[in-house]
N, C-alpha and C positions, 0 to 999 in steps of 0.2 A: 040287262042293258045298263050302261053307265055312260053319262054324258056331262060335259062342262061347256060353259061359254067363256070365250076369251077374246080380247081385243088385240089385233095385230099392231105391234109397236114399232117395228123397224121401218125406216124411212122409205124403203123401196117396196114394201109389201112382200107378198109371197111370190117372188119372181123365181127364176131358174135355180140359182144356187140354194137359197133357203128352202125352196120347194123340193129340191132334190134331197137336202138333208132331212126334211120332214118325211118324205116318202121312204127314205132309207130307214129311218127310225121306226116308222109305222110297219115296215116289212119285217121287223124283228119280232113282232108279236103274232100269236096264233089267232087272236080275235079278228073278227070282221070290223073294220074301222071306216067310218064315213065322216065327212065334214060338209058344211054348208054355211052360206051367209045367213045370218039371222033374218035379214030383210028379204031374202030370196029362198025360203025353205023348200021350194019346189025343185030347186036345182041342187041335187045331192051328188057328191063326188066320192068315189072310192079313194081313201087316203093312201092306198098302196100303189096308185097309178099317177105318175108325174103328169101325163096328159090330162087326166081328169082334174087333178089339183090345180094345174095352171089355167085350165079352161074356166075356172071360177073367177079369175081376174081379181084376186084379193089384194087390196091396197092398204096402205097405212090407215089406221083407225077403223078398219072394217071389223065388225063384231062377227065372229064365227062360232059355230057350235061343233064340237067333236063328240061323236058317240062311238062306243065299241060294244061288241057283244061276243062273249067267249070267256074262256077260263082265265085270261089275263087282262080282262077289260079295264079294271081299275088302274093297273100299272100302265097300260097303253095310253089311256087318256091323260093320266097325271103326268107322264113323261112328255107327251106331245105338248101339253099345255105349258109345262116348264120350259120346254124348248122355245115356244112362241114368246113367253114372258121374258126370256133372256134376250130377245131381239135378234136371235141368230148371229150374235157377235157383231151386229151392225150399229148398236147404240152404246 
């Protein structure tokens, strides 16, 4: 398992469009990928499901953790973190 913590930077948080971009990127990897708010670790979402990702209600400045397990886990987490750090083109 490989995981990283990252802060959501874009003003609107992980709403429909960036959420969809996130899920689409996650879906390109074979690994099982999950994410959760650091302050609510009991609510874990499948990163490949838009419904689960949006259900977390992730807003700007929320700290989340992304974990992956599988043969491409490092690439998956690193690319998803890079996408978040880019602000999804909103900043």
